[in-house]
C-alpha positions as CSV (number, residue, x, y, z in Angstrom):
1,M,16.2,-4.3,-23.7
2,N,15.2,-7.9,-24.3
3,W,12.2,-9.5,-22.7
4,S,11.3,-13.0,-21.5
5,L,7.9,-14.4,-20.5
6,I,7.8,-16.9,-17.6
7,I,4.5,-18.9,-17.4
8,A,4.5,-20.4,-13.9
9,G,2.3,-23.0,-12.3
10,P,0.6,-26.4,-12.6
11,R,-1.7,-27.6,-15.3
12,I,-4.6,-28.2,-12.8
13,S,-5.2,-25.5,-10.3
14,Y,-7.8,-25.1,-7.5
15,G,-7.0,-21.9,-5.6
16,Q,-9.0,-19.9,-3.2
17,G,-10.9,-16.6,-3.2
18,P,-13.6,-15.5,-5.7
19,N,-12.6,-17.8,-8.5
20,R,-11.7,-21.1,-6.8
21,T,-12.8,-24.4,-8.1
22,N,-13.2,-27.7,-6.2
23,E,-13.0,-29.7,-9.5
24,G,-9.8,-28.2,-10.6
25,Y,-9.2,-25.9,-13.6
26,D,-7.2,-27.2,-16.6
27,S,-4.9,-24.5,-17.8
28,N,-3.5,-26.3,-20.8
29,F,-5.6,-24.1,-23.2
30,D,-4.5,-20.9,-21.4
31,V,-0.8,-21.7,-21.8
32,I,-1.3,-22.4,-25.5
33,E,-3.3,-19.1,-26.0
34,N,-0.5,-17.1,-24.4
35,L,2.1,-18.8,-26.5
36,N,0.2,-18.1,-29.7
37,N,-0.8,-14.5,-28.8
38,L,2.4,-13.2,-27.1
39,S,5.3,-15.0,-28.7
40,N,6.2,-12.0,-30.9
41,L,6.7,-9.8,-27.8
42,F,9.4,-12.0,-26.2
43,E,12.9,-13.3,-27.0
44,K,12.3,-16.3,-24.8
45,I,9.3,-18.0,-23.2
46,I,9.6,-20.5,-20.4
47,L,6.9,-22.7,-18.9
48,A,8.1,-23.3,-15.4
49,T,6.1,-26.1,-13.8
50,W,6.3,-29.1,-11.5
51,V,7.4,-32.7,-12.1
52,G,4.4,-34.7,-13.2
53,E,2.5,-31.9,-14.8
54,N,1.3,-33.1,-18.2
55,F,0.9,-30.2,-20.6
56,V,0.1,-31.3,-24.1
57,N,0.0,-30.0,-27.7
58,L,2.3,-27.1,-26.9
59,P,3.8,-25.1,-29.8
60,E,7.4,-25.9,-30.7
61,G,10.1,-23.4,-31.4
62,K,13.5,-22.2,-30.4
63,R,12.2,-19.5,-28.2
64,F,10.0,-21.7,-26.1
65,E,10.9,-24.4,-23.5
66,M,9.1,-26.2,-20.7
67,Q,11.1,-27.0,-17.6
68,T,9.8,-29.1,-14.7
69,F,11.1,-28.8,-11.1
70,Q,10.6,-30.7,-7.8
71,P,8.0,-28.9,-5.7
72,P,9.1,-27.8,-2.2
73,R,8.4,-30.3,0.5
74,G,8.1,-30.0,4.3
75,I,7.0,-26.4,4.2
76,S,3.6,-25.0,5.1
77,D,2.2,-23.5,1.9
78,P,-1.6,-23.8,2.1
79,D,-2.3,-21.3,-0.7
80,N,0.8,-22.2,-2.9
81,R,2.2,-18.7,-2.6
82,R,5.7,-20.0,-1.9
83,K,5.5,-22.3,-4.9
84,Q,4.7,-19.4,-7.2
85,I,7.7,-17.5,-6.1
86,L,9.9,-20.6,-6.3
87,A,8.6,-21.3,-9.8
88,M,9.4,-17.7,-10.9
89,R,12.9,-18.0,-9.5
90,N,13.4,-21.3,-11.3
91,G,12.4,-19.7,-14.5
92,L,14.6,-16.7,-13.9
93,K,17.7,-18.9,-13.2
94,L,17.2,-20.5,-16.6
95,L,17.8,-17.1,-18.2
96,A,21.4,-17.0,-16.9
97,G,23.8,-16.5,-19.8
98,L,21.1,-15.3,-22.2
99,D,20.8,-11.7,-23.4
100,I,17.6,-11.1,-21.4
101,T,17.2,-8.0,-19.4
102,H,13.5,-8.0,-18.3
103,V,10.8,-10.5,-17.5
104,V,7.1,-10.8,-17.2
105,R,5.8,-13.6,-15.0
106,I,2.2,-14.7,-15.4
107,R,0.3,-17.7,-14.0
108,S,-0.5,-20.8,-15.9
109,D,-4.2,-20.3,-15.4
110,Q,-4.3,-16.8,-16.8
111,I,-4.7,-15.4,-20.4
112,V,-3.0,-12.0,-20.6
113,S,-3.7,-9.6,-23.4
114,F,-1.2,-8.2,-26.0
115,E,-2.1,-4.7,-24.7
116,M,-1.2,-5.6,-21.1
117,I,2.2,-6.8,-22.1
118,K,2.9,-3.8,-24.3
119,Y,1.8,-1.6,-21.3
120,I,4.3,-3.3,-19.0
121,Q,7.1,-3.0,-21.5
122,Q,6.4,0.7,-21.9
123,V,6.8,1.2,-18.1
124,Y,10.5,0.1,-18.4
125,I,11.3,1.4,-21.8
126,F,13.5,4.4,-20.7
127,G,15.2,2.7,-17.8
128,E,14.3,5.0,-15.0
129,N,11.8,2.5,-13.6
130,D,14.1,-0.5,-13.6
131,H,14.1,-0.5,-9.8
132,L,10.3,-1.1,-9.8
133,I,8.5,-4.4,-9.5
134,F,5.3,-4.5,-11.6
135,N,2.4,-6.1,-9.7
136,S,-1.3,-6.4,-10.4
137,D,-3.1,-4.1,-7.9
138,W,-3.0,-2.4,-4.6
139,I,-5.6,-1.7,-1.9
140,P,-5.6,1.7,-0.2
141,T,-6.8,0.4,3.2
142,E,-4.3,-2.5,3.3
143,L,-0.9,-1.3,4.3
144,F,2.1,-3.2,2.7
145,Y,-0.1,-5.1,0.3
146,S,0.7,-5.5,-3.4
147,G,-1.2,-7.9,-5.6
148,D,0.6,-10.9,-7.1
149,F,-1.4,-11.9,-10.2
150,I,1.5,-10.5,-12.3
151,F,5.1,-9.9,-11.7
152,A,7.4,-8.0,-14.1
153,G,10.7,-6.2,-13.9
154,R,14.4,-6.4,-14.5
155,V,15.9,-9.9,-14.1
156,D,18.3,-9.1,-11.3
157,V,15.7,-7.1,-9.3
158,L,13.2,-10.0,-9.6
159,L,15.8,-12.5,-8.5
160,Q,16.6,-10.4,-5.4
161,Y,12.9,-10.2,-4.7
162,C,12.5,-14.0,-4.9
163,D,15.5,-14.5,-2.7
164,A,14.4,-12.0,-0.1
165,Y,11.3,-14.1,0.3
166,L,12.5,-17.7,-0.2
167,K,15.7,-17.5,1.9
168,N,13.9,-16.1,4.9
169,R,11.4,-18.8,6.0
170,T,10.3,-16.9,9.0
171,K,7.1,-15.3,8.0
172,L,6.5,-11.6,8.7
173,H,2.8,-11.7,8.0
174,P,0.2,-14.5,7.7
175,V,-1.1,-12.9,4.4
176,A,1.4,-14.0,1.7
177,T,1.2,-10.8,-0.4
178,K,2.0,-8.7,2.7
179,D,4.7,-11.2,3.7
180,Y,6.3,-10.7,0.2
181,V,6.3,-6.9,0.6
182,L,7.6,-6.7,4.1
183,K,10.5,-9.0,3.3
184,W,11.3,-7.0,0.2
185,L,11.2,-3.6,2.0
186,R,13.3,-5.0,4.8
187,H,15.8,-6.4,2.2
188,K,16.0,-2.9,0.6
189,K,16.5,-1.4,4.1
190,E,13.6,1.0,3.6
191,F,12.7,1.1,7.3
192,I,14.0,0.1,10.7
193,S,11.7,-2.1,12.7
194,P,11.8,-5.1,15.0
195,L,10.5,-7.4,12.2
196,G,13.5,-9.7,12.3
197,K,13.3,-10.3,16.0
198,L,9.6,-10.6,16.4
199,G,8.8,-12.6,13.3
200,I,5.2,-13.0,12.3
201,V,3.8,-11.3,15.4
202,G,6.0,-8.3,14.9
203,G,5.2,-8.1,11.2
204,F,1.5,-8.4,11.9
205,L,1.6,-5.6,14.5
206,F,3.7,-3.4,12.3
207,A,1.4,-3.8,9.3
208,E,-2.0,-3.9,11.0
209,N,-1.7,-1.7,14.0
210,V,-2.2,1.3,11.8
211,T,-0.9,4.8,12.6
212,Q,-0.8,7.9,10.4
213,T,3.0,7.6,10.3
214,K,2.7,4.1,8.8
215,I,0.1,5.3,6.3
216,D,2.3,8.1,5.2
217,L,5.3,5.7,5.0
218,W,3.5,3.2,2.8
219,Q,2.0,5.9,0.6
220,Q,5.6,7.2,0.0
221,L,7.2,3.7,-0.5
222,R,4.6,2.1,-2.7
223,P,5.1,4.2,-5.8
224,K,8.8,4.1,-5.3
225,T,8.8,0.3,-5.2
226,F,5.9,-1.0,-7.4
227,A,4.2,-0.3,-10.6
228,Y,0.7,-1.3,-11.7
229,P,-1.6,-1.7,-14.7
230,T,-4.7,0.4,-15.4
231,R,-8.1,-0.8,-14.1
232,E,-9.2,-1.5,-17.7
233,L,-6.2,-3.8,-18.4
234,F,-6.6,-5.6,-15.1
235,E,-10.3,-6.3,-15.6
236,G,-9.4,-7.7,-19.1
237,L,-7.2,-10.4,-17.6
238,V,-8.7,-13.9,-18.0
239,W,-8.4,-16.0,-14.9
240,R,-9.6,-19.6,-15.1
241,G,-11.8,-18.9,-18.0
242,R,-13.4,-15.7,-16.7
243,T,-12.4,-12.1,-17.1
244,M,-11.6,-10.2,-13.9
245,A,-14.6,-8.0,-14.7
246,E,-16.8,-11.0,-14.6
247,I,-15.5,-12.3,-11.4
248,S,-15.9,-9.2,-9.2
249,D,-16.4,-5.4,-9.4
250,W,-13.0,-4.8,-7.7
251,K,-14.2,-1.5,-6.1
252,S,-11.9,-1.8,-3.1
253,I,-8.8,-2.3,-5.3
254,S,-6.8,0.4,-7.0
255,F,-4.6,0.7,-10.1
256,A,-2.1,2.9,-11.8
257,E,-4.4,5.8,-12.5
258,E,-5.8,6.1,-9.0
259,Q,-4.6,8.2,-6.1
260,D,-3.9,7.1,-2.5
261,N,-5.0,9.8,-0.1
262,L,-6.7,7.9,2.7
263,K,-6.2,9.0,6.3
264,L,-6.3,7.3,9.6
265,S,-9.7,8.6,10.3
266,D,-11.2,6.4,7.5
267,S,-13.3,3.7,9.1
268,D,-11.8,0.9,7.1
269,F,-8.6,1.5,9.0
270,T,-10.0,2.1,12.4
271,L,-12.1,-1.1,12.3
272,S,-9.4,-3.4,10.9
273,F,-7.0,-4.3,13.7
274,T,-9.2,-6.4,16.0
275,H,-11.0,-8.0,13.0
276,K,-7.7,-9.0,11.4
277,L,-6.3,-10.2,14.7
278,K,-9.3,-12.6,15.1
279,H,-9.7,-13.6,11.4
280,T,-6.1,-13.6,10.1
281,L,-3.4,-14.1,12.7
282,V,-5.3,-16.5,15.0
283,P,-6.5,-18.9,12.3
284,Y,-3.0,-18.8,10.7
285,S,-1.5,-19.8,14.1
286,K,-3.9,-22.7,14.5
287,T,-3.2,-23.9,10.9
288,R,0.5,-23.6,11.5
289,A,0.2,-25.7,14.7
290,R,-1.6,-28.4,12.9
291,F,0.9,-28.5,10.2
292,V,3.9,-28.7,12.6
293,K,2.1,-31.5,14.5
294,N,1.5,-33.4,11.3
295,I,5.2,-33.1,10.3
296,I,6.3,-34.4,13.7
297,K,3.9,-37.3,13.4
298,Q,5.2,-38.2,9.9
299,T,8.8,-37.9,11.0
300,R,8.1,-40.3,13.9
301,I,6.4,-42.8,11.6
302,F,9.3,-42.6,9.1
303,R,11.9,-43.2,11.9
304,K,9.9,-46.2,13.2
305,F,10.0,-48.1,10.0
306,Y,13.3,-46.9,8.4
307,Y,15.8,-46.6,11.2
């Protein structure tokens, strides 16, 4: 079993959520810290980033390389979730022909502990968990959600995961982390549903119109599909200069040691559908419409001057 580390992302990041920054966060230091602290745990380390990113003072060595790629264009990607999967796939493709069996993918704006990496590697050490994808967290009251701060797993499984998402541009859910999961479960033929025909509306209804049958289904599928760190390891992650424990208390999020036994009667489920319909699907649809309108406008301008 030979491991590679893929560090994916830009030098300057902004993001959203509890640790966003309007000024931009410089991740050059974070990348150097990970290279210095984790290099002994990997046969190969790849920094997969975008053309124009100017990382400096990176350590040199046969086991490390930085590769730049053209970012995707003409695709709505307001929170850069598609870019992160594409960057991971770009890094995975660079491993072709090398004797690498497993990969950990982290973000360029994270510092990951030695203990976290050893924990991940232990998950796969005997081979019986090679079908699992290692993610960062899960939320009991969010069906078909799996956190994307970290990815790890066998190279071929991660490639399939990336392709299941990237090759199907029709979204199944406006929340990217649920879109990942629904596309992966559909690829694995874990359930039969009208997702392919109904697209994002069908995916949203499937994931958010909660029934006890769907709760039971997800509670069965999640541990057969994903693995997670302990709460202590997650809270020790450094994201844009702050530990996860400093950023939030993460009370609603669960980890490897915690059980999932919620039922439909729990209020977090019963109150969720209309709230999410109003605050997730409707705003996404409006954003999408603006994006498409802007693309059409740009195309017309392009044709006016160049045709």
